[in-house]
N, C-alpha and C positions, 0 to 999 in steps of 0.2 A: 569694361573698364574704364573708369575715369581715375585720374592719378593725381590729387591734388596738392601740390608741392609749394609748403613755404620757406621764402628767402630773404631773410632779413637781416645775416650778417657778412660783413667780407671775409669774414672768416671761414665760413662755408664755402666748400666747393661743390656748386651746386651742379655743374657741368659735367664733373666725375660722378655725384649722385646719378644727374639722370641719363649717362651712357650706360650705366650698370644698370637699371631699370630697365632701359630699352632692351639689353642683352639678354634680359630675360624672358624666356616663351611665354609665360604667363601675361605680361604687361608691352611688349612687344609692341602691340595694335594697341594699347591705350590712351585714352585722349587726355594729354598732359596740362593741366591750368598751374602755371604758377602764380604763386602771390607774392609780389616783391616789392621795392623802391627804387625809382626810376635810376639811378643814380649806375644801383647794383645793376640793370637789364640792359642799358646802356653800354656800360663797359664790355660786356660778355654779348652783343647780342648774335653778332656774328657766328659763333660758335652754337648758341642755343636755337637759333632759326629752325634748324632741321630737327630740333628734338623736342619742342613744345609745340600746342595746338594755337594755346591763350595763354594771356595774363592778366593781371590784375593787380593796379596799385597800392600800395601802406599809403595812409589811411586807411582801413576798411571801410566799407559801405554795403554793410548785410544785404542789402535788398539785389546789389551788383553781383555781389557775388553770387547771390542764390540764382538767377537770370542765367549768370557764365553757366554756372553747374550744369542747369538743367540743357542750356544750349549743348553742353559737351556730352551730356548723358543721349540726347535728341541725335545730334554729330552719330555715336556709336552705334545707336539701334537702326540709322539709317545705313552706317557702313556696312556692319555685320546682318544688313537684312534681319533683325529679329527682335522680334516684340517681344517686352518687359513686361512683365506682369505687373499688377499690383505688389503684392509683397516685393518684388526686386525692388521696386520704386521706391518700395516705404523707407526699405532698408537704406536706400542710396543718401533718401532725403533725411534718413537720421544719423548717416555717416556725415551728410551734411551740415547736422547741427552740430554734431561733435567736432568736428573740423574749424567751422564756426566759433565754440567756445574754445578751442584751440589757439587759434587763431587772437582772439581777443586777448586771453592770459598773456602768449606772447609778448604782443602788443606791449599790456598793462608793465609785463617787465622790462622790456624794452624801454617805454618812457621811462621808469624806475631808475635804470641803471643811468638815464644820462643824466636826469637828475641828481642821484648818488654821486656820480661824476663829476657836476657841477659843484656841489656842496664843499664835496673833497679841496676840489682847486680854492674854491673861495677859503677854506681854512686856513691850507697848504700855504697860500700867500703870506697872511701875519704871522706865523706860527712861523715861517722862513726868515721873515725881517726882523723876530725877535731873536729868533735862533742868532742869527749873525748879530746881532746888536748886545747879545749876552756875552759873547768873545772880548767885544770892544772895552767893555764892560770890567769883564776880568782883568785886561789889560792895565785899563786905567784904574782900578782900585789896587792893583797890586803896586802900580807906580805911587799911589797915595801911600801907601801902607811902607814904602822904602822911604821915599821923604818924611813920613813921620820920627821913624827911624832916627833918618840922619840926624834930623832937628834933636831929637831926644840928646843923640851922642855930641852933636855940636853947643848945645844949649841944657847943660844937664839939671840946671837951677830954675825952672819956668817961674813966673811969676804966679803970684797967689789966683789972681784970676785967671790965669790957664788952668791952674792946677784945680782950681773950684770946677773948673768945667770939664777936664780929664773926669775926673769921677762923678761929675753929675752924667755924663755921658756911656760911664763906664768902658772908657778907651780901649784896655786890658780883652773886654768880653770880644767886642766891639771886633776888634783886629783880631782876633779869632775865628769868630763865627760869620765874618763877611766872606770871607773863598768859599764856607760852605755852603751858604746861603747862594752865593752865586752856581757853583755848582751846582746844585740841588733845581735851579731854574734852567739850567741846559740840561740836566736828566730828563725836569720836564718837559722841555720842548719836543726831546727827540723821543720821549714816548707817546706825545701826540703826534707826531709826524709818522709812527709807525704804526698806531691806530687809523690815521686818515688811510 
């Protein structure tokens, strides 16, 4: 047997997986080839050294993977002193092609995950900036509204110029709508953050 084990994430407990496989009588004497990343292998090499026979690093070189699998199969043939017939070899090579496809897919998903994570981070930064400033805008707007109300109490008879401007901007509607607009902006930025 040849076990091709793919290990590309810190969240996977490869040590436990490999120990479990080694305790299975069908796979105890198998040739173990681990496809991984240098940082993962270095961090656990002392514990893995007795469990694995060979390793190959990501990014995948399919020719090198083929050579390593052939070497592993050859090693197992010599070790067990068993001659594999053409059918078994073809099955092993077919399994290798399937494993290569799965590894390539896993690598694509890993790359996609890193890209999406980077995009999410880039979106979150400006959204956080906007969200933080909307709170200040809400406070400033309330202060200005309070000040306008105080002015209208202190000076109940504005000049005709001011009166014309009040009508032009529809001050009553503006004072009513501005807090709602700010709340809508707060809600929008929060929704973007949740989506990200």
